[in-house]
C-alpha positions in Angstrom: 140.5 89.5 7.6 138.7 86.1 7.7 139.8 84.1 10.8 140.7 81.0 8.6 142.8 83.0 6.3 144.6 84.6 9.2 145.2 81.2 10.7 146.8 79.9 7.6 149.0 83.0 7.3 150.2 82.8 10.9 150.7 79.1 10.7 152.9 79.6 7.6 154.9 82.1 9.3 155.3 80.0 12.4 156.5 77.0 10.4 159.1 79.3 8.7 160.6 80.0 12.0 161.8 83.6 11.2 162.7 82.9 7.5 161.0 84.6 4.7 157.9 83.1 3.0 157.4 84.1 -0.6 154.3 85.9 -1.7 153.4 83.1 -4.1 153.8 80.5 -1.4 151.4 82.4 0.8 149.0 82.8 -2.1 149.1 79.1 -2.6 148.5 78.4 1.1 145.5 80.6 1.5 144.2 80.2 -2.1 144.2 83.7 -3.4 146.2 86.1 -5.6 149.5 87.7 -4.6 147.5 91.0 -4.5 145.1 89.7 -2.0 148.1 88.4 0.0 149.4 91.9 0.3 145.9 93.1 1.6 146.1 90.4 4.3 149.5 91.3 5.3 148.4 94.9 5.7 145.6 93.7 8.0 148.2 91.8 10.2 150.2 95.1 10.4 147.1 97.0 11.5 146.7 94.5 14.4 150.2 95.2 15.6 152.3 92.6 13.8 155.6 94.0 12.3 156.4 92.4 9.0 159.4 92.8 6.8 158.9 92.7 3.0 162.0 92.0 0.7 161.7 91.8 -3.1 162.3 88.2 -4.4 162.2 86.9 -0.8 158.8 87.5 0.4 157.6 88.3 4.0 158.5 87.5 7.5 157.2 88.6 10.9 159.8 90.4 12.9 157.7 91.0 16.1 154.3 90.4 17.5 152.0 92.5 19.7 152.0 91.8 23.4 148.6 90.2 23.3 147.4 86.8 24.3 144.7 86.2 21.7 144.6 83.2 19.5 146.7 84.6 16.7 149.6 85.7 18.8 149.7 82.4 20.6 149.9 80.4 17.3 153.2 81.8 16.1 156.0 79.9 17.9 153.8 77.4 19.8 155.8 74.2 20.1 153.3 71.7 21.1 151.4 68.8 19.7 148.1 69.1 21.6 148.2 71.7 24.4 147.2 75.3 23.3 146.3 74.2 19.7 142.7 75.2 20.3 142.4 78.6 21.9 139.2 80.2 23.2 140.1 83.9 23.7 137.7 86.3 25.5 138.7 89.9 25.9 137.1 90.3 29.4 135.4 87.5 31.3 134.3 86.9 35.0 136.6 83.8 35.2 138.4 81.7 32.7 137.8 78.8 35.0 134.0 79.2 34.8 134.2 79.4 31.0 136.4 76.2 30.8 133.9 74.3 32.9 131.1 75.2 30.5 133.2 74.1 27.6 134.9 71.1 29.0 132.5 68.3 28.1 132.6 69.1 24.3 136.1 70.6 24.1 139.0 68.7 22.7 141.9 68.0 25.1 144.4 70.9 25.3 141.7 73.6 24.7 143.0 76.8 26.4 140.6 79.4 27.6 142.4 82.7 28.0 141.5 86.3 28.6 143.0 89.8 28.8 141.0 90.5 32.0 139.1 88.6 34.7 136.4 90.6 36.6 135.9 87.9 39.2 139.0 85.8 39.2 139.4 83.3 42.0 142.1 81.3 43.6 142.1 78.4 46.1 139.3 78.4 48.8 137.3 80.9 46.5 139.7 83.7 47.3 139.6 86.6 45.0 142.5 86.9 42.4 143.5 90.4 41.3 143.7 90.2 37.5 143.8 93.6 35.6 143.7 94.1 31.9 146.7 93.6 29.6 149.2 92.9 32.4 149.1 89.1 33.2 148.2 85.7 32.1 144.7 84.6 33.0 144.0 81.2 31.6 142.4 77.6 32.1 143.5 74.5 30.3 141.3 71.5 29.7 142.9 68.1 30.0 141.3 64.6 29.7 143.6 62.0 31.1 142.5 58.4 31.3 142.8 58.2 35.0 140.9 57.7 38.2 139.8 60.9 40.1 142.3 60.3 43.0 145.1 61.1 40.7 143.9 64.6 39.9 145.9 66.5 42.8 149.1 65.5 41.0 148.3 67.8 38.2 148.7 70.8 40.5 152.3 69.7 41.2 152.9 68.8 37.5 151.7 72.3 36.5 153.8 74.0 39.2 157.0 72.3 37.8 156.0 73.2 34.2 155.3 76.8 35.2 158.5 77.4 37.1 160.6 76.1 34.3 158.6 78.1 31.8 159.2 81.3 33.9 163.0 80.5 33.7 162.9 79.7 29.9 160.8 82.6 28.8 161.7 85.3 31.4 165.2 84.3 32.6 164.3 84.3 36.3 164.2 81.5 38.7 160.9 81.1 40.7 160.1 78.8 43.6 157.1 76.8 44.6 155.2 77.2 47.7 153.0 74.1 48.5 150.5 73.5 47.4 149.7 75.8 44.5 151.8 79.1 44.6 154.8 80.2 42.6 157.0 82.8 44.3 159.7 85.2 43.0 162.0 86.7 45.6 159.6 85.5 48.3 156.4 87.1 46.8 153.7 85.5 44.9 153.5 85.8 41.1 151.4 82.8 40.2 148.5 80.7 41.6 147.3 77.4 40.2 143.8 76.1 40.7 143.0 72.5 39.8 139.4 71.4 39.4 137.7 68.2 38.4 134.8 66.9 36.4 134.6 63.2 37.0 132.5 60.1 37.4 133.1 57.9 40.4 136.0 55.9 38.7 137.0 58.1 35.8 138.1 61.7 35.1 136.2 63.4 32.4 138.1 66.6 32.6 140.7 68.3 34.6 140.5 72.1 34.5 143.9 73.8 35.4 143.5 77.5 36.1 146.8 79.6 36.1 146.9 83.2 37.1 150.3 85.0 36.6 151.4 88.4 37.5 153.6 89.4 34.5 153.8 93.0 33.7 152.0 94.8 36.5 154.0 97.8 37.8 152.0 98.1 41.1 149.5 96.3 43.3 146.7 97.4 45.7 148.1 98.4 49.1 146.7 95.2 50.8 148.7 93.0 48.3 151.9 94.9 47.9 153.8 93.0 50.7 152.7 89.5 49.5 152.5 89.8 45.7 154.8 91.0 42.9 155.1 90.6 39.2 157.9 89.2 36.9 158.3 92.8 35.5 158.8 94.3 38.9 161.4 91.7 39.9 163.2 91.6 36.5 163.1 95.3 35.9 161.7 94.9 32.3 158.5 93.9 30.6 158.2 90.2 29.4 156.2 89.1 26.3 153.2 87.3 27.7 152.4 85.1 24.7 156.0 83.8 24.9 155.3 82.9 28.4 152.1 81.1 27.6 153.8 79.1 24.9 156.6 78.1 27.2 154.0 77.0 29.8 152.2 74.8 27.2 155.4 73.3 26.0 156.6 72.4 29.5 153.2 71.2 30.6 152.9 69.0 27.6 156.4 67.5 28.3 155.7 66.7 31.9 152.1 65.5 31.2 153.4 62.9 28.8 156.2 62.0 31.2 153.7 61.5 33.9 151.3 59.4 31.8 154.2 57.3 30.5 156.6 56.9 33.4 154.7 58.0 36.5 155.2 60.8 39.0 158.9 60.1 40.0 160.9 62.5 37.9 158.3 65.3 38.5 158.2 64.7 42.3 162.0 65.1 42.3 161.9 68.3 40.3 159.0 69.7 42.4 160.9 69.1 45.7 164.1 70.7 44.2 162.1 74.0 43.3 160.1 74.0 46.6 160.8 76.8 49.1 159.7 74.8 52.1 161.3 71.3 51.8 163.8 70.7 54.6 162.8 73.9 56.4 160.7 74.4 59.4 157.3 75.7 58.6 154.0 76.6 60.1 151.0 74.8 58.6 147.5 76.3 59.4 144.8 73.7 58.7 141.1 73.9 59.3 141.6 71.9 62.4 144.6 73.7 63.9 148.1 74.9 63.5 151.2 72.5 63.3 154.8 73.5 63.4 157.5 71.3 62.2 159.9 70.4 59.4 158.7 69.8 55.9 160.1 66.4 54.8 158.8 66.3 51.3 155.7 65.2 49.4 154.1 61.8 48.6 153.2 60.7 45.2 149.8 61.9 45.8 151.1 65.4 46.5 150.5 65.2 50.3 153.0 67.2 52.4 154.8 65.3 55.1 155.5 67.4 58.1 157.5 66.3 61.2 156.6 68.0 64.4 158.9 68.7 67.4 158.0 65.4 68.9 159.0 63.4 65.9 155.4 62.6 64.7 154.9 62.9 61.0 151.7 64.5 59.9 150.1 64.2 56.4 149.0 67.7 55.3 146.4 67.6 52.7 145.3 71.3 52.7 146.8 74.2 54.6 148.2 77.7 54.4 151.9 77.5 55.1 154.7 79.9 55.9 158.4 79.6 56.9 158.8 79.4 60.6 161.3 82.1 61.3 
């Protein structure tokens, strides 16, 4: 099936929101005969879509395949900008690398997503385990009209959006570990990597990489004590496309909130979801280890840590753990 025809069909079903769309309406939308519509419907079925056909009512989609390609993400996407343009690659070294290549020419909200990363990476160039057909491996291109020093806030905005998307789409409540991890029952399920293309006074692009363990049932031995998946913790599989759509919806909401009203609401939400705020933690920085109480974050996303002598430290980058 031609990509443009498939797009028009899926968009029509998406707008119908579960209701039937008549064969004639579909024929008018894609500019073909009703017989040709039937052939295109069969092509969708061959791709894993389940469609119901009722005489004098038409067609409706009853379920989608658990894929994260462009077509599956289109149906049910509730955004104005984010995720409307999808670059899907079955297997890629890193979606972040691909997004960097595309960023200059891409429209804002372009989403680069893959079924598998062969060289996924996290913060501090650490390897990210991202096997095929199990998780969400994606990078989003944003182009806010802001100076570069505002970029770190987007990691925090994304963390809030992802935490709420997991709640909305999977029905479980995750927590945020500063600066860029999402935990479920104390184990990591998501990492966020925010990178920048900028001039000295102006952001050109922010590329937000999100790696999420969704339906893995096991992990390499060296990761099993620190990583988990939503499926393992929930006890059932979770539709990945639905999760991506929820992330896009929430991220667009908080992106717009930030650009209109600033960081206040998002900061409050971030702190309410954070595992460390108000607790004693160990922060391991490049210059040494600091123990103390995590007081909160600044508007720039800097962690405020009060040591046992009452001195408050600004933590810009560190590995942290709860001090037992």
